Phi, psi and omega in degrees: 000133184278165183295332183264006178295143178292144174287128183275134175286116181265093180258020183300326176293341184256359187307310182296322178300311183289329173297314179299309182295316181295316177298318182290324178291323179292319178294316177297324179304313177302318179293324179297314177302320175297313177302315181291325184288339181281339183227039185308310185300315183293322179291310185283342181275352183235121188294330176290316175298313181302316180292319178300317181294313177302312183298323181295312183293315181298323179297313182294320177295324171304312181298322177297320182293311183296313177300318175299317178298316182293330182276357175294119182293146173054032177281132178299145184300323179294318180297316180297316180299314181301317176302315178293319177294329175298317178298314178300315179298321173306313183287334172294313181299313181302314177303310180294320175301316182295316180298313180292321181288315190243001185312305180294321182283336172294321181285340179256001180293160184281068177210151178300139181293331178300325179295316178301316182298314177300317179298316181292320179299317180294317181301314183290331177294309183292328178295317175300318181294321179293316179294314179297318181303312181299313180298316179296323176294320176305318180270018166066039176248136183287348179298333182302325180287335173291318176292322180291331174298317178297313181296318186292320178293314179300318179296317180295317180297319180297315180295320175296315179294316176304313180300315179302308184299314179303310181291322180289330180280322180290323178295333181290000000 
């Protein structure tokens, strides 16, 4: 191996985890599409419901992408880190956009403010773990995969919670 050869991200110890998370995210994406299609008018007629449905699907698709990127064999650590950071930067942009677009309406929605606050705390934790995980992978530390696991579990929980709240609120 030459001195200038890229360092390969060794995710071999995480392969089963990312197979499971990617598969679960893909399956749940399909279920959310079915659930949304059963209540299309109600969801599409309310901007908060529509956004919650979109965020759930986009989060799950992001997880499938990250899981797939990690499972690419012999991928350089820098390339993997950049792929993860692109997903993370998308979610940073998306978070800022949601705050600007829906901030006032989220605070006045017919829901306890403590629920919104817990959702946002959980959201920001997985987003921070995703950002940090991608950066740490770029700098070739295996701790990055630990941070990414936290992000992936947080994203999955957030998507499940979003889907549950969406369906339960639309059904009321």
